[in-house]
Residue frames as a rotation matrix with the C-alpha (Angstrom) as fourth column:
MET 1
-0.805 -0.543 -0.239 37.74
-0.360 0.768 -0.530 67.83
0.471 -0.341 -0.814 16.13
LEU 2
-0.680 0.613 0.402 34.60
-0.333 0.231 -0.914 67.71
-0.653 -0.756 0.047 18.16
LYS 3
0.287 0.783 -0.552 32.54
-0.899 0.021 -0.438 67.42
-0.331 0.622 0.709 14.97
GLU 4
-0.227 -0.464 -0.856 34.70
-0.707 0.683 -0.183 64.52
0.670 0.564 -0.483 13.84
PHE 5
-0.963 -0.085 0.256 34.15
-0.258 0.570 -0.780 62.82
-0.079 -0.817 -0.571 17.24
PHE 6
-0.158 0.979 0.131 30.33
-0.551 0.022 -0.834 63.19
-0.819 -0.204 0.536 16.88
ARG 7
0.193 0.202 -0.960 30.55
-0.975 0.145 -0.166 61.88
0.106 0.969 0.225 13.37
GLN 8
-0.672 -0.628 -0.393 32.50
-0.500 0.776 -0.385 58.89
0.546 -0.062 -0.835 14.49
GLN 9
-0.771 0.498 0.396 29.93
-0.355 0.180 -0.917 58.43
-0.528 -0.848 0.038 17.32
GLN 10
0.165 0.896 -0.412 27.04
-0.818 -0.109 -0.565 58.53
-0.551 0.430 0.715 14.84
ARG 11
0.006 -0.236 -0.972 28.81
-0.825 0.548 -0.138 55.92
0.565 0.802 -0.192 12.56
MET 12
-0.925 -0.372 -0.083 29.47
-0.258 0.772 -0.581 53.57
0.280 -0.515 -0.810 15.40
GLU 13
-0.494 0.819 0.293 25.76
-0.404 0.083 -0.911 53.89
-0.770 -0.568 0.290 16.52
MET 14
0.300 0.641 -0.706 24.59
-0.934 0.046 -0.354 53.38
-0.194 0.766 0.613 13.01
GLN 15
-0.364 -0.547 -0.753 26.86
-0.638 0.736 -0.226 50.27
0.678 0.399 -0.617 12.68
TRP 16
-0.972 0.085 0.221 25.66
-0.140 0.546 -0.826 48.96
-0.191 -0.834 -0.518 16.01
ARG 17
-0.096 0.994 -0.059 21.99
-0.665 -0.108 -0.739 49.49
-0.740 -0.031 0.672 14.98
GLU 18
0.249 0.153 -0.956 22.55
-0.926 0.326 -0.189 47.69
0.283 0.933 0.223 11.60
MET 19
-0.700 -0.558 -0.447 24.29
-0.394 0.822 -0.411 44.84
0.596 -0.111 -0.795 13.37
MET 20
-0.774 0.493 0.396 21.51
-0.244 0.345 -0.906 44.47
-0.584 -0.798 -0.147 15.97
GLU 21
0.195 0.862 -0.467 18.92
-0.858 -0.081 -0.508 44.61
-0.476 0.500 0.724 13.10
ARG 22
-0.073 -0.289 -0.955 20.88
-0.730 0.668 -0.146 41.82
0.680 0.686 -0.259 11.18
ARG 23
-0.959 -0.283 0.004 20.94
-0.205 0.685 -0.699 39.75
0.195 -0.671 -0.715 14.40
ALA 24
-0.359 0.919 0.163 17.14
-0.506 -0.045 -0.861 40.22
-0.784 -0.391 0.482 14.92
HIS 25
0.306 0.464 -0.832 16.57
-0.950 0.096 -0.296 39.20
-0.058 0.881 0.470 11.37
GLU 26
-0.569 -0.583 -0.581 18.87
-0.505 0.804 -0.312 36.16
0.649 0.116 -0.752 11.71
GLN 27
-0.928 0.198 0.316 17.09
-0.193 0.471 -0.861 35.23
-0.319 -0.860 -0.399 14.91
GLN 28
0.109 0.973 -0.202 13.58
-0.752 -0.052 -0.658 35.57
-0.651 0.223 0.726 13.18
LEU 29
0.175 -0.015 -0.984 14.82
-0.888 0.429 -0.164 33.31
0.425 0.903 0.061 10.34
PHE 30
-0.827 -0.528 -0.193 16.27
-0.363 0.764 -0.534 30.83
0.429 -0.371 -0.823 12.73
GLU 31
-0.689 0.615 0.383 12.97
-0.386 0.136 -0.913 30.73
-0.614 -0.776 0.144 14.66
GLN 32
0.325 0.759 -0.565 10.87
-0.903 0.071 -0.424 30.30
-0.281 0.647 0.708 11.52
GLU 33
-0.168 -0.456 -0.874 13.07
-0.727 0.656 -0.202 27.51
0.666 0.601 -0.442 10.34
TRP 34
-0.968 -0.162 0.193 12.78
-0.252 0.573 -0.780 25.87
0.016 -0.804 -0.595 13.82
ARG 35
-0.227 0.965 0.135 8.99
-0.655 -0.049 -0.754 26.17
-0.720 -0.259 0.643 13.73
GLU 36
0.330 0.366 -0.870 8.80
-0.933 0.266 -0.242 24.69
0.143 0.892 0.429 10.29
SER 37
-0.570 -0.577 -0.585 11.01
-0.465 0.814 -0.349 21.71
0.677 0.073 -0.732 11.27
MET 38
-0.900 0.273 0.341 8.88
-0.242 0.338 -0.910 21.10
-0.363 -0.901 -0.238 14.37
GLU 39
0.110 0.930 -0.352 5.76
-0.857 -0.090 -0.507 21.20
-0.503 0.357 0.787 12.21
LYS 40
0.085 -0.131 -0.988 7.21
-0.836 0.531 -0.142 18.71
0.543 0.837 -0.065 9.88
ILE 41
-0.869 -0.473 -0.149 8.26
-0.290 0.728 -0.621 16.36
0.402 -0.496 -0.769 12.67
GLU 42
-0.527 0.775 0.350 4.79
-0.513 0.039 -0.857 16.64
-0.678 -0.631 0.377 14.20
ARG 43
0.337 0.691 -0.639 3.19
-0.922 0.106 -0.372 15.78
-0.189 0.715 0.673 10.89
GLU 44
-0.270 -0.575 -0.773 5.53
-0.634 0.710 -0.307 12.79
0.725 0.407 -0.556 10.49
ARG 45
-0.958 -0.045 0.283 4.84
-0.270 0.474 -0.838 11.66
-0.096 -0.879 -0.467 14.11
LEU 46
-0.132 0.985 0.109 0.97
-0.660 -0.006 -0.751 11.80
-0.740 -0.172 0.651 13.43
MET 47
0.324 0.236 -0.916 1.39
-0.893 0.397 -0.214 9.80
0.313 0.887 0.339 10.21
ILE 48
-0.671 -0.629 -0.394 3.40
-0.403 0.755 -0.518 7.16
0.623 -0.189 -0.759 12.01
GLU 49
-0.808 0.421 0.413 0.89
-0.373 0.177 -0.911 7.01
-0.456 -0.890 0.014 14.77
GLN 50
0.237 0.914 -0.329 -2.04
-0.901 0.080 -0.427 6.66
-0.364 0.398 0.842 12.22
ASN 51
0.034 -0.253 -0.967 -0.19
-0.699 0.685 -0.204 3.87
0.714 0.683 -0.154 10.38
TRP 52
-0.936 -0.339 0.095 0.41
-0.289 0.585 -0.758 2.11
0.201 -0.737 -0.646 13.83
ARG 53
-0.427 0.836 0.344 -3.26
-0.589 0.031 -0.807 2.36
-0.686 -0.548 0.479 14.77
GLU 54
0.309 0.617 -0.723 -4.32
-0.950 0.178 -0.254 1.06
-0.028 0.766 0.642 11.32
ARG 55
-0.365 -0.512 -0.778 -1.89
-0.480 0.819 -0.314 -1.98
0.798 0.258 -0.545 11.67
GLU 56
-0.958 0.078 0.275 -3.10
-0.230 0.362 -0.903 -2.68
-0.170 -0.929 -0.329 15.23
GLU 57
-0.007 0.999 -0.033 -6.83
-0.801 -0.025 -0.598 -2.62
-0.598 0.022 0.801 13.94
GLN 58
0.255 0.049 -0.966 -5.92
-0.820 0.541 -0.189 -5.05
0.513 0.840 0.178 11.19
ARG 59
-0.711 -0.654 -0.260 -4.17
-0.367 0.659 -0.656 -7.27
0.601 -0.371 -0.708 13.66
ARG 60
-0.714 0.547 0.437 -7.14
-0.451 0.117 -0.885 -7.22
-0.535 -0.829 0.163 15.98
ILE 61
0.281 0.858 -0.430 -9.47
-0.911 0.096 -0.402 -8.09
-0.303 0.504 0.808 13.21
ARG 62
-0.071 -0.316 -0.946 -7.33
-0.617 0.759 -0.207 -11.02
0.784 0.569 -0.248 12.06
GLU 63
-0.935 -0.319 0.153 -7.08
-0.291 0.448 -0.845 -12.13
0.201 -0.835 -0.512 15.75
GLU 64
-0.380 0.890 0.251 -10.82
-0.663 -0.073 -0.745 -11.96
-0.645 -0.450 0.618 16.20
SER 65
0.356 0.455 -0.816 -11.44
-0.910 0.366 -0.193 -13.82
0.210 0.812 0.544 12.93
ARG 66
-0.510 -0.607 -0.609 -8.99
-0.364 0.794 -0.487 -16.65
0.779 -0.026 -0.626 14.10
ALA 67
-0.917 0.167 0.364 -10.86
-0.322 0.233 -0.918 -16.85
-0.238 -0.958 -0.160 17.43
GLU 68
0.053 0.987 -0.152 -14.20
-0.862 -0.032 -0.507 -17.06
-0.505 0.157 0.849 15.68
ARG 69
0.177 -0.094 -0.980 -12.93
-0.700 0.688 -0.192 -19.95
0.692 0.720 0.056 13.29
ARG 70
-0.779 -0.596 -0.198 -11.38
-0.296 0.626 -0.721 -21.64
0.553 -0.503 -0.664 16.27
ASP 71
-0.668 0.592 0.450 -14.63
-0.565 -0.010 -0.825 -21.48
-0.484 -0.806 0.342 18.31
ALA 72
0.271 0.767 -0.581 -16.67
-0.959 0.162 -0.234 -22.65
-0.085 0.621 0.780 15.35
LEU 73
-0.126 -0.447 -0.886 -14.35
-0.596 0.748 -0.293 -25.51
0.793 0.491 -0.360 14.83
LEU 74
-0.948 -0.275 0.162 -14.29
-0.267 0.401 -0.876 -26.57
0.176 -0.874 -0.453 18.51
THR 75
-0.320 0.914 0.251 -18.16
-0.726 -0.066 -0.684 -26.46
-0.608 -0.401 0.685 18.62
THR 76
0.359 0.343 -0.868 -18.37
-0.875 0.446 -0.186 -28.58
0.324 0.826 0.461 15.52
LEU 77
-0.448 -0.673 -0.589 -15.97
-0.405 0.740 -0.537 -31.06
0.797 -0.002 -0.604 16.91
LEU 78
-0.905 0.124 0.406 -17.62
-0.362 0.275 -0.891 -31.27
-0.222 -0.953 -0.204 20.31
SER 79
0.099 0.986 -0.137 -21.10
-0.892 0.027 -0.452 -31.54
-0.442 0.167 0.881 18.63
LYS 80
0.184 -0.046 -0.982 -19.75
-0.720 0.673 -0.167 -34.43
0.669 0.738 0.091 16.44
LEU 81
-0.795 -0.589 -0.148 -18.30
-0.294 0.587 -0.754 -36.07
0.531 -0.556 -0.640 19.41
VAL 82
-0.604 0.681 0.413 -21.56
-0.575 -0.014 -0.818 -35.85
-0.552 -0.732 0.400 21.30
HIS 83
0.342 0.713 -0.612 -23.56
-0.939 0.240 -0.246 -37.07
-0.028 0.659 0.751 18.29
GLU 84
-0.105 -0.399 -0.911 -21.21
-0.537 0.793 -0.286 -40.06
0.837 0.459 -0.298 17.78
ASN 85
-0.953 -0.238 0.188 -21.39
-0.274 0.410 -0.870 -40.98
0.130 -0.881 -0.455 21.39
ASP 86
-0.149 0.977 0.154 -25.23
-0.798 -0.026 -0.603 -40.81
-0.585 -0.213 0.783 21.34
ILE 87
0.360 0.297 -0.885 -25.18
-0.878 0.429 -0.213 -43.15
0.316 0.853 0.415 18.26
ASP 88
-0.447 -0.750 -0.488 -22.72
-0.545 0.661 -0.516 -45.62
0.709 0.035 -0.704 19.67
GLY 89
0.543 0.739 -0.398 -24.81
-0.077 0.516 0.853 -46.52
0.836 -0.433 0.337 22.65
LEU 90
0.742 -0.226 0.632 -23.91
-0.670 -0.296 0.681 -47.18
0.033 -0.928 -0.371 26.21
VAL 91
0.817 -0.440 0.372 -21.94
0.268 0.862 0.430 -50.36
-0.510 -0.252 0.822 25.75
GLN 92
0.357 -0.790 0.499 -19.59
0.889 0.123 -0.441 -49.17
0.287 0.601 0.746 23.06
ARG 93
0.699 -0.035 0.714 -19.51
-0.057 -0.998 0.006 -45.70
0.713 -0.045 -0.700 24.46
ASN 94
0.908 -0.373 0.190 -17.53
-0.217 -0.032 0.976 -46.72
-0.358 -0.927 -0.110 27.47
SER 95
0.315 -0.872 0.375 -14.76
0.630 0.487 0.605 -48.33
-0.710 0.046 0.703 25.51
CYS 96
0.190 -0.196 0.962 -14.64
0.922 -0.300 -0.243 -45.68
0.336 0.934 0.124 22.70
VAL 97
0.957 0.281 -0.069 -14.58
0.289 -0.931 0.221 -42.47
-0.002 -0.232 -0.973 24.74
ALA 98
0.370 -0.887 -0.276 -10.85
0.149 -0.236 0.960 -42.47
-0.917 -0.396 0.045 25.32
VAL 99
-0.346 -0.437 0.830 -10.18
0.843 0.244 0.480 -43.09
-0.412 0.866 0.284 21.60
LYS 100
0.354 0.571 0.741 -12.59
0.854 -0.520 -0.007 -40.35
0.381 0.635 -0.672 20.61
LEU 101
0.888 -0.115 -0.446 -11.21
0.174 -0.812 0.557 -37.88
-0.426 -0.572 -0.701 23.06
GLU 102
-0.045 -0.979 0.198 -7.80
0.402 0.163 0.901 -38.61
-0.915 0.120 0.386 21.62
LYS 103
-0.285 0.051 0.957 -9.04
0.958 -0.018 0.286 -38.03
0.032 0.999 -0.044 18.11
LEU 104
0.784 0.608 0.125 -10.71
0.585 -0.791 0.177 -34.81
0.206 -0.065 -0.976 19.28
TYR 105
0.557 -0.659 -0.504 -7.46
0.108 -0.545 0.832 -33.53
-0.823 -0.518 -0.233 20.83
VAL 106
-0.487 -0.712 0.506 -5.55
0.632 0.113 0.767 -34.38
-0.603 0.693 0.395 17.56
LEU 107
-0.003 0.506 0.862 -8.21
0.953 -0.259 0.156 -32.62
0.302 0.823 -0.482 15.42
MET 108
0.923 0.278 -0.267 -8.31
0.361 -0.866 0.346 -29.56
-0.135 -0.415 -0.900 17.74
PHE 109
0.315 -0.866 -0.389 -4.62
0.140 -0.363 0.921 -29.11
-0.939 -0.345 0.006 17.74
THR 110
-0.491 -0.413 0.767 -4.25
0.806 0.121 0.580 -29.63
-0.332 0.903 0.273 14.01
ALA 111
0.420 0.772 0.477 -7.17
0.862 -0.504 0.058 -27.19
0.285 0.387 -0.877 13.50
LEU 112
0.818 -0.133 -0.559 -5.45
0.282 -0.755 0.592 -24.61
-0.501 -0.642 -0.580 15.79
GLY 113
-0.167 -0.985 0.048 -2.25
0.424 -0.028 0.905 -25.02
-0.890 0.172 0.423 14.05
THR 114
-0.461 0.016 0.887 -3.88
0.881 -0.109 0.460 -24.20
0.104 0.994 0.036 10.64
CYS 115
0.579 0.804 0.137 -5.88
0.787 -0.595 0.162 -21.17
0.211 0.014 -0.977 12.03
THR 116
0.562 -0.383 -0.733 -2.97
0.253 -0.764 0.594 -19.10
-0.788 -0.519 -0.333 13.19
């Protein structure tokens, strides 16, 4: 009877050890899967961030290009206005300045509308 008790104790201990080993193995598998999923999420995040940076850089380049075209156009228009005023002379200049400024504003806003 005592031998049977000890055998039963040994079986119970063996079952307990096997169960603990299975749990440890399952825990290791779970942790490995979790690490892999976190690594995948991190890679996806880095790709999204890189795409965002590239789009921002392209947007910035387009914005700079528009600003350069706008500045060149305004410089050209102002130079043309100054040149026309110099040619018109003092008498005509006084009567034409308002009309030319209006034309300049129209040209500027039209140009700005096409640059964007």
